Structure formats: structure tokens, C-alpha cells
MILO-43601 format. One record per residue (C-alpha): residue number from 1; x, y, z. Coordinates in nm, 2 decimals, decimal comma. Example, Ala and Ser with C-alpha at 12.3 -4.5 7.8 and 13.67 -1.06 7.14 Angstrom:
<nodes>
[1 [1,23 -0,45 0,78]]
[2 [1,37 -0,11 0,71]]
</nodes>
This chain:
<nodes>
[1 [6,01 14,73 13,44]]
[2 [6,40 14,63 13,47]]
[3 [6,50 14,42 13,75]]
[4 [6,90 14,37 13,78]]
[5 [7,01 14,13 14,04]]
[6 [7,36 13,99 14,15]]
[7 [7,59 13,77 14,37]]
[8 [7,38 13,46 14,34]]
[9 [7,14 13,28 14,10]]
[10 [6,75 13,32 14,16]]
[11 [6,56 13,05 14,33]]
[12 [6,33 12,85 14,13]]
[13 [6,04 13,00 14,32]]
[14 [6,17 13,35 14,22]]
[15 [6,21 13,25 13,86]]
[16 [5,85 13,12 13,84]]
[17 [5,72 13,45 14,01]]
[18 [5,91 13,66 13,77]]
[19 [5,79 13,47 13,47]]
[20 [5,45 13,55 13,55]]
[21 [5,49 13,92 13,52]]
[22 [5,51 13,99 13,14]]
[23 [5,64 14,34 13,19]]
[24 [5,97 14,25 13,37]]
[25 [6,30 14,24 13,19]]
[26 [6,58 14,09 13,42]]
[27 [6,96 14,10 13,39]]
[28 [7,23 13,95 13,61]]
[29 [7,54 14,15 13,72]]
[30 [7,79 13,94 13,89]]
[31 [7,92 14,18 14,17]]
[32 [7,61 14,39 14,21]]
[33 [7,52 14,46 14,59]]
[34 [7,34 14,78 14,56]]
[35 [6,96 14,81 14,60]]
[36 [6,82 15,11 14,41]]
[37 [6,44 15,13 14,32]]
[38 [6,39 15,40 14,04]]
[39 [6,11 15,54 13,86]]
[40 [6,02 15,88 13,68]]
[41 [5,99 16,06 13,97]]
[42 [6,16 15,91 14,27]]
[43 [6,47 15,71 14,33]]
[44 [6,53 15,50 14,68]]
[45 [6,87 15,39 14,74]]
[46 [6,88 15,15 15,05]]
[47 [7,05 14,86 15,21]]
[48 [6,71 14,67 15,25]]
[49 [6,68 14,34 15,07]]
[50 [6,33 14,26 14,97]]
[51 [6,28 13,96 15,21]]
[52 [6,08 13,94 15,52]]
[53 [6,38 13,82 15,72]]
[54 [6,56 14,16 15,62]]
[55 [6,26 14,36 15,73]]
[56 [6,24 14,18 16,06]]
[57 [6,61 14,11 16,15]]
[58 [6,81 14,38 16,01]]
[59 [6,87 14,73 16,08]]
[60 [6,81 14,91 15,73]]
[61 [6,85 15,25 15,59]]
[62 [6,77 15,44 15,28]]
[63 [6,78 15,74 15,10]]
[64 [6,49 15,90 14,90]]
[65 [6,56 16,12 14,62]]
[66 [6,28 16,33 14,44]]
[67 [6,38 16,45 14,09]]
[68 [6,19 16,76 14,13]]
[69 [6,38 16,84 14,46]]
[70 [6,75 16,76 14,36]]
[71 [6,74 16,71 13,97]]
[72 [7,13 16,67 13,96]]
[73 [7,15 16,39 14,21]]
[74 [6,85 16,21 14,06]]
[75 [7,02 16,23 13,73]]
[76 [7,36 16,09 13,87]]
[77 [7,16 15,80 14,03]]
[78 [6,96 15,73 13,71]]
[79 [7,28 15,73 13,51]]
[80 [7,45 15,49 13,75]]
[81 [7,15 15,27 13,72]]
[82 [7,17 15,27 13,33]]
[83 [7,54 15,19 13,35]]
[84 [7,48 14,88 13,57]]
[85 [7,21 14,76 13,33]]
[86 [7,47 14,82 13,04]]
[87 [7,72 14,60 13,22]]
[88 [7,47 14,33 13,31]]
[89 [7,37 14,02 13,11]]
[90 [7,01 14,00 13,01]]
[91 [6,86 13,69 13,13]]
[92 [6,57 13,52 12,98]]
[93 [6,38 13,37 13,26]]
[94 [6,27 12,99 13,20]]
[95 [6,22 12,71 13,43]]
[96 [5,94 12,47 13,51]]
[97 [5,64 12,61 13,69]]
[98 [5,65 12,58 14,07]]
[99 [5,34 12,65 14,27]]
[100 [5,37 12,95 14,51]]
[101 [5,22 12,89 14,83]]
[102 [5,10 13,14 15,08]]
[103 [5,29 13,20 15,40]]
[104 [4,98 13,27 15,62]]
[105 [4,75 12,98 15,68]]
[106 [4,46 13,20 15,64]]
[107 [4,52 13,26 15,28]]
[108 [4,45 12,90 15,20]]
[109 [4,19 12,63 15,28]]
[110 [4,47 12,37 15,34]]
[111 [4,51 12,28 15,73]]
[112 [4,88 12,28 15,81]]
[113 [5,05 12,18 16,14]]
[114 [5,37 12,38 16,04]]
[115 [5,47 12,72 16,13]]
[116 [5,71 12,98 15,97]]
[117 [6,05 13,03 16,13]]
[118 [5,95 13,37 16,26]]
[119 [5,61 13,21 16,43]]
[120 [5,79 12,92 16,57]]
[121 [6,06 13,14 16,72]]
[122 [5,79 13,35 16,88]]
[123 [5,63 13,06 17,01]]
[124 [5,96 12,94 17,17]]
[125 [6,02 13,29 17,31]]
[126 [6,33 13,37 17,13]]
[127 [6,41 13,62 16,83]]
[128 [6,38 13,48 16,46]]
[129 [6,76 13,54 16,39]]
[130 [6,86 13,34 16,70]]
[131 [6,64 13,06 16,60]]
[132 [6,77 13,08 16,24]]
[133 [7,13 13,08 16,36]]
[134 [7,04 12,76 16,58]]
[135 [6,90 12,61 16,28]]
[136 [7,21 12,67 16,09]]
[137 [7,42 12,54 16,39]]
[138 [7,22 12,23 16,41]]
[139 [7,29 12,16 16,04]]
[140 [6,91 12,19 15,94]]
[141 [6,99 12,50 15,72]]
[142 [7,31 12,61 15,55]]
[143 [7,42 12,94 15,43]]
[144 [7,54 13,01 15,09]]
[145 [7,60 13,35 14,95]]
[146 [7,42 13,49 15,22]]
[147 [7,10 13,32 15,18]]
[148 [6,96 13,01 15,39]]
[149 [6,90 12,69 15,23]]
[150 [6,73 12,39 15,39]]
[151 [6,97 12,09 15,40]]
[152 [6,86 11,72 15,36]]
[153 [6,88 11,70 15,74]]
[154 [6,63 11,99 15,77]]
[155 [6,39 11,82 15,53]]
[156 [6,41 11,50 15,75]]
[157 [6,30 11,68 16,04]]
[158 [5,98 11,81 15,84]]
[159 [6,14 12,14 15,72]]
[160 [6,00 12,30 15,40]]
[161 [6,13 12,59 15,19]]
[162 [5,83 12,81 15,04]]
[163 [5,81 13,13 14,83]]
[164 [5,54 13,40 14,92]]
[165 [5,49 13,64 14,65]]
[166 [5,44 13,89 14,92]]
[167 [5,71 13,82 15,16]]
[168 [5,96 13,63 14,97]]
[169 [6,13 13,29 15,07]]
[170 [6,07 13,15 15,40]]
[171 [6,10 12,81 15,58]]
[172 [5,81 12,59 15,76]]
[173 [5,87 12,36 16,04]]
[174 [5,64 12,12 16,23]]
[175 [5,44 12,30 16,49]]
[176 [5,58 12,07 16,78]]
[177 [5,94 12,12 16,64]]
[178 [6,22 12,16 16,91]]
[179 [6,60 12,23 16,86]]
</nodes>
């Protein structure tokens, strides 16, 4: 399997997740913004990022191409994917191992008094993207290359960054946290 990513470097948690998958080869393509998932029979070209935030907060769209239904279009998509691989730099994944913690409390025996941004937003009666915008405005999160990062101020109030192998990156906040 080949993963080509672009725009920004991978987070340590993403690197460690990929390191565990021995059948993955990774490459970096500086200005890549495309999302294409392709195997021997199907190709999906979409706007969807593989993060829970995108699934919940964005309006996404995609196109499914079946090789058996449109051989020429499938071939063109395949050739473009190969071109992107050729112009990319293969990356050897290496970094210290980070423990990936589950997002859902039911997945662990540990008791936590923290909630994900989406669950805390729901508890406060607002949408997740509105809550996230307030976190950015308050200086608890900052946006770099289209991704949210926890600031020192965010850490001071008890915010934590986590990576779920199922949903991607997310943040935890104290259950009694208020903006």
C-alpha cells in the first residue's frame, strides 16, 4: 500500500501509527491536496480528509470510479496517481514510539474526567466547529497549515492532544471546562 501526503509534516502520533503497518510505503508531495483512494478495482476521488473533524463538520463530496464500468477514466486516475507517486519523495518513517490512546472512554479501563471537543461542545449545546473556533479565538488552539494545534495556554487549562487509530487526531478538555 502506498500513502502520499502533502502540505504539512505528519504528527508524531500519525508517524507511529504508520510505523506499525509494515505493508505501508509513504511519500511526501509538497503541494499535494488531492484525496484519491485506489485499488485494483475501484477509485474514489474525494474532498474528504480522513479525520473525524472533517466527517462531522465539513460538507464533503466524492466520485466512485469502477474499473469495470469506465476503464478509460479508471486508467486516467491510476496514471495520475502514479505520476504523483513519481514526483514525490519517499519517506522512511522513524520517530520514538508514542502510545496511541483511545478516544472513547469505554475502550479503556482508565477513568478520565475529560471529554473530546465534540462531546464537550454537545454538552454546551453548540456545534463542534463553533466550539473549535472559540478555542482558537481564546488562544487555546492555533491553526497551522489548516490543522489545529494545542497551545501552551491550552495545555495550562488541561487540554490534551490525542490520536485515535480509528478517528485520527482529537483534543480532550476537562469535563467542567468553560470558555
